[in-house]
N, C-alpha and C positions, 0 to 999 in steps of 0.2 A: 325455653318450652311455649313462653307466652307468641313469638316469633313465628313458633311452625302451627299453631293457633289461628293467626292473622295468615298467616297464608293459605293454613284449609277453610279459615270462613269467605276465602277471598276467592279464591277457586269455586266456592261454593255458591256462591250468589254472580258471579260471573258467569257461568254455568247457567245457570237461572235464566238470566238477563239474554243470552245466546239464544236460549229454546222458546224465549217470547217470541225472538223476530222469526223462527223459523212456524210456518205452515201447516199445521193435524186437524185437516179436515176442514170446517169451518169456523176453526180460531181464528181472529182477528191477527196477522202480524205485516207481511210483506203481499200478502196477498189485496190487501186494500188498494194497491195500483199493479192488477198482474200486467199489463206492458210495460210498468217499468220495471219488474221482476223478472217478465219473458218478455226480454224486448222481441219487436217482429222486424226483422227484414226485409225491408219495402225494394222491387226491383225497380231501379231509375226511371226504363223510359214504358213504364206497363201502367196499367186502369184495370181499376175493377168497383168495387163495392167495399173491399174491407178499409178504404182510404177516406175518412167524413171529411175532413178540413179543408182539401184541397178539390176547387167544381171539378165535377167529372169525374168525381175519381180519381186524380192524376196525381200521379206520386212525385211528378216534378210541380214546380211553380211556375208559371207563365215569366216568361220575361216583363222588364219596366214597361210600362209604353214608352213607344219612343226610341229603343233599343237598336243596335245596329250593330249586328256581326264585324269584326274586324273585315277590313278589305272590301266589304258592302253595300257602300256607301252608295252607289251610283245603283243600288237594286231598288230604290226607294222612288216611291211613284207616287203622284198624289192626285194622277185622274183615276176615277169612280170606275167599274162597270158599269156603264149604263149609256144610255145615249149620249146624254149632257156631255159625258166626261167622249166619247167617240171623239161628236162635234167639237171639242178642244181641244183634240191633239193635232189637231193639225197647224197646230204651236209650235208646235216638237220640232227640234233639228238636229240631225247628225251630229256629233263630235267632229273635231275636225280629222283624226286621226282613223276614221270610220271610213274606211276606203277598199279598192279593188285589188291596189297594187300585189299585196301580199298574198292573192288568193281563193284567205283561211273565207270569205264572204261566197267564194262557188261550192268550195270544199264542203262548208255545213249544210250548204243550198240542197247538192245532192245526197248527204245522208237523211234529212230531214224532207227535204221538199219533193223530190223528182217522183218517190212513189205513189203521189196524188197529180202533183204537177207534171211530173215528165223532167229530164232533162233539159229540155229547150223553152218552156213554161208554156205546153199547148194542151195541159187538161191531157193529158194521154198519159199519165203510170200508169203502173199494172193494178194500182187500188181503183183509179175512176175507170178502168176497162173493164172491172169486173163488177164494180158495183157503180152504174153510172149516172144512176140516182142520186149520187154523191156529190155532183158537179155542180159547180156555180152554175152561176145565169152566164158570166161572162168565157169569148169560148176561151180567151189562153193571153198571155200575157203582151199581146200586140194588139189585143181590144181596146180600144179611148179608154174604157176606165180606169184598166189597170196606170195605158200613159200619164192622164191625169189623178189619177190616184195621191195624195200626200204619203208623204214616208211616214209622215209622224200619225197617220190614219192605216195604215200598215203595222206600224212597230205599238200600235194601241192595241192592233187585232192579234199578233202575233205573241204580247203581253196576255190578253186574258182569252183569245181564242172569236171565232166570228162565226153562227149558226153551223154548219159540217166542220167546221175545223177548232179546234180543242188550242189551246194553250199552249205556247208552246215555251213561255217562262221556267222551266222545271228545263230544257236541257238546252236552251243559247242564255250565255249570258245577256247583260243587258249593251254592250259592245258589240257583241255578233251576231244581234238582233240587227241593227244598224249594220253592218256586215252583208247579214245575211238581202237586207234591205237594196242595197246600193246594185247587186247582182242580182236582182229583181229586172231591177231599173233596166239596168245592163243587157238583160235578155227584152225587156218591154223594148229597146230602143234597137233593137236587133230582129223586130218584126215575126221571131218566130224560127227563124232560122239558125242554124247551128253555130253554137257560140265557142269560137275555136280564141279568140282576140284576149281572153284570160285562161290561163292552165293553173290549175295548183298541183304543184312539185310535193314529192315525198316528203324535205325537208319544211312545206308550209304547212302541212297535216300536222306536223305536230307542234306546229305552233298552237301557244293558246291565246285569250287575250291579254 
């Protein structure tokens, strides 16, 4: 009999304790930490006013300063987008494997540059034909300005953009920028004539850097 009473009283006590953990109206319980009781699901790639911990309401933390993604070490670029950075870029040199042989420079030039500069670099692309005010002051790649322009400065321009030309860093990898530069210099050496010595084949178009 005594054991049954103990069990009964134990059950009553446990029920009382459990009921104290359930929120009823304004009674304290787990409601003292509603974010823990009713967990919020944050979308990883969104931001808003609900996240008060991270800056700008971001739901993801910014990477540690100096972090470099795997395979992206060559994307590090120390020169700033300033006049001094542009002047300092004259010292930049292309990697040894940035050549014309595989035709990738021509292939990428045809995609990214011909709309404005034309297939031979005469600034006669469809964009410049329609909006001539966007044209640069130099007439074409056969201009002495482009012929003598250091490759490092062209790289800096492709990275950040300059005047009416926007940055191409999002569409050209660092190595591909150098290959396009090599092709630009090749067109410059041709004096604005049709460049037939370098031909991008279908297999070349499929290559990556």
